[in-house]
TORBA-127727 format. One record per residue (C-alpha): residue in one letter; x, y, z. Coordinates in steps of 0.1 Angstrom, whole numbers, plus 5000, padded with zeros to 4 digits. Example, Ala and Ser with C-alpha at 12.3 -4.5 7.8 and 13.67 -1.06 7.14 Angstrom:
A512349555078
S513749895071
END
This chain:
M603963647338
K607663637331
E609963837354
I612964027340
V615464167366
I617964437356
L620864497379
G622264847376
A620865177363
G623965287344
Y624165337306
A623664967298
G620964897324
L618765207316
R619065147279
T617864797283
L614964927305
R613865187280
E613764937251
L611964677271
Q609364927284
K608365007247
S607364647242
K603664537242
E604664187254
E603364077288
F606164067314
H607264257345
I610564427351
T612364487384
L615264737382
V617764737411
D620365007418
Q622165127449
N621265487441
T617965657434
Y619565837405
H621465767373
F624665947368
E626666027336
A629865847345
T631766007316
D631266347334
L632566257369
H635866437363
E633966767361
V632266717394
A635666617410
A637266927397
G634367147406
T633567267371
Q630067117372
P627767047401
K626666697408
E623066787399
K624166857363
I625266497357
T622466307376
Y618666257373
P616166047392
I615765687380
K612065717387
D611865957358
V612465677333
V610565407351
N607065317338
P605365197370
E602864997350
K605564767338
T608564827361
T609264817399
F612365007410
I614264887441
Q617065087457
A619464827471
T622964687468
V623364357450
T625464107470
K625263787450
I623763627419
D622763257419
R622363157383
D621362797390
S618462887413
Q617763207393
K617863437423
V619563767432
A620463837468
L620264197480
A622064357510
T618564417526
G618164047529
Q615564037501
E615863777473
L614563837438
A613563557415
Y613963597377
D613263437344
Y615663667326
L618463857342
V620464157329
V623664227348
G624964577343
L626664637377
G629264887366
F632864937376
Q635064987406
S638565137411
E641464897404
S644664927425
F646664657406
G647964557440
I649964877445
P650364937483
G648565227499
V646165307470
S642865247488
E644165407520
N645965717507
A644465807473
L641065937463
E639065737438
M636565877413
V634065597405
D630665747413
V629066077423
D629866047460
S633565987454
A633766267428
V632166507453
K634566387480
V637466467456
N636166827452
Q635566867489
H638966737497
I640666987473
H638767277488
E639767167523
M643467147512
M643267497498
R641867617532
Q644667437549
Y647167617528
A645667947538
A646167857574
T649667697572
K651367827540
N652567467534
E652867447496
D652067067496
F648467167502
L648567347468
K649767037450
I647466787432
V648666467417
V646666267391
C647865907390
G647365787355
A647165957321
G644465747305
F641265887290
T639865967325
G643066107338
I643566347308
E639966467311
L640366527348
L643566717343
G641766947318
S638967017343
L641467067372
V643167337352
E639767507347
G639067477384
K642367647394
K640767987397
E638267877423
M640867677442
A643167977442
E640468207456
I639967967485
A643767947492
G644268317488
V646868277460
T647068337423
P645968037400
D649567977388
K650467877424
I648267567422
Q650567287411
I649066997391
Y651066687384
C650466367364
V652366037371
E652065767344
A653865437338
V654065477300
T655465737278
R653065717248
L649965877262
L646365837247
P647265537225
M643765527213
F644565837192
D647365897167
E650466067180
K649566407164
L646166417183
A647666287215
D650466547213
Y647766817209
A646266727242
I649666697260
K650967027246
H647867217257
L647867067292
T651667147295
D651067507283
W648367527310
G650867427337
V650467047341
Q653766887351
W654366537338
R656166227353
T655765987323
G657465657321
K657365647359
P655465347372
I653865407406
K655165177433
E653365297464
I651065567477
K652065687512
P650065947531
G650566267511
I653266107489
V653365927455
V656365687452
Y657365617416
Q660165437398
D662465697384
D664965477367
A663965147350
D667565017349
T668465077385
G664965067400
A665665387418
R662565557432
K661565907439
E658866067460
L656366337450
A654666507479
A651166637475
K648166667498
T645666567471
I646366237452
I643666117428
W643765757414
T642665717378
T644965437366
G642165187358
V638965017367
S637564667369
G634064527368
S632064487400
H633364237426
V629964077426
M630863897394
G633663697409
E631863647442
S628863497423
G631063247405
F631063397370
A634063317348
E635563657350
R638763847348
R639064177366
G635264167371
R634564127333
V632863817318
M633663707283
V630163667270
S628563467241
E627963637208
D624463727218
L625663887251
T624563597273
D626563417299
N628063107283
D626462867307
H623163037313
K621363167282
N618763367303
V621463577318
Y622763887299
V626064047310
I626464397297
G628364727302
D631464737324
V631164377336
S631064247301
A633864157277
V633264137240
M636164047217
D637064287189
P637764067159
E640264307144
S642464367175
Q641764027191
R641364207224
P638164297243
Y636564627233
P637264907257
T634464977282
T632765297270
A629365457273
Q628965407235
I629365027237
A627264997269
L624365167252
K624564937222
M624764637245
G621664757264
S619664777231
M620764437220
A620064267254
A616564407253
K616064297217
N617263937224
I615163897255
L612163987234
H613263727209
Q613563467236
L610063557250
K608663487215
G610663167211
E612863327184
K616563297177
T618763557194
E620863797173
T624663837173
F625964157189
T628264347166
F629964677174
K631564947153
S632865247172
Q631565577159
G634765737173
S635865877206
V636366237218
A638266337250
S637666677265
I640466887280
G638467157296
N635067287287
S635967427253
H638867207241
A638766847230
L640366597206
G639366277191
L638066067162
V634666087146
G634565787124
K638065797110
T638266177109
S640466357135
V638966647153
K640466887178
G639967227195
Y636567387197
P634967177169
A635866867189
S634467017221
F631167087202
I631066727191
K631866597226
K628866787240
M626566657213
I627766297221
M626966367258
N623466487248
K622866177227
S623765957256
L621366147278
L618666107252
E619165727250
T619065667287
G616765947301
G614766067271
V613866407259
K612966547294
E616366467309
T618166587278
L616466927279
A617066957317
K620566827319
G621966847284
R625167037275
F624067337255
D626967567266
L628367507231
Y629967847225
H632167887257
END
């Protein structure tokens, strides 16, 4: 019996699993993930800000595993040997495969800036998002004890998609933070430091300005056009003047790093031809040198023929990749030709708080409450495609009117 190994139970991996499990073909699947649960990575900012509990964005992997066809192993992947067709796990176990699907996800990217890993909080999984929230609450308690206003300051490093969504959730979380600190919400100071001046470039300026104006009106203080040069303990050092190179320091006891991510370090350590943990794959999503290895999700790079740049890594493209990987493995099992992966974005919507959002649906701009409604429907669709009806009913976003 053929053995299919899927590494990672994120959007791409679980989508592959669900499609393969529908097949009547004879094969066995082994699914590997370091957690016992799947988490909705697009909602991590809400957990970090404390506007949603971690339970809302997670569900057990076993809920989507068909034990008659699939074995789930909780373990960390350490290396992939494509020539011997084996995967090494941190437990010492080795898995042999006939077909491999690599969906190992992302990790935080420091871009070589000193002090990031030591002095800033990352937000790459449920545990790190929970730690951000716990840290914020502890800083609020420290303020109550010391009256040092640096404990009330939060700096978000980076104003990309994730950073903007986090800022919106942090604004909504200010009431709870203020109660812990014993102050009014307006005393909580939220900053954003970003290297570029044109924020949210994936949207037109009118839409981007809508988000920035709302966040500004809600008290977010911007340091745009200010590249971060170093993170010291409790201090963000940024370039204040491009001509002179003059630097300034912003003190805050909470510093959250959202400037970018890269694919899993396992890709480089396993000898894949990668850049920042992403592998430029063949048109059918296979590794260029090993046609039984599919590379999907955050560790995969697929060229957009229009922009001549790789598509951004999103849940939307990861789900499509998962479906195509499953379809092509089934083709290969039957001795059939694989299909070419094509992608057309259905649009993108960014939330700024629970009831405000902005984005594109197809080519139509949406903002405000209607965009928030659409965002929650997109989140529910993602849940349906990875977890099915049960998880959608249990974890779906049906708070549509507030």
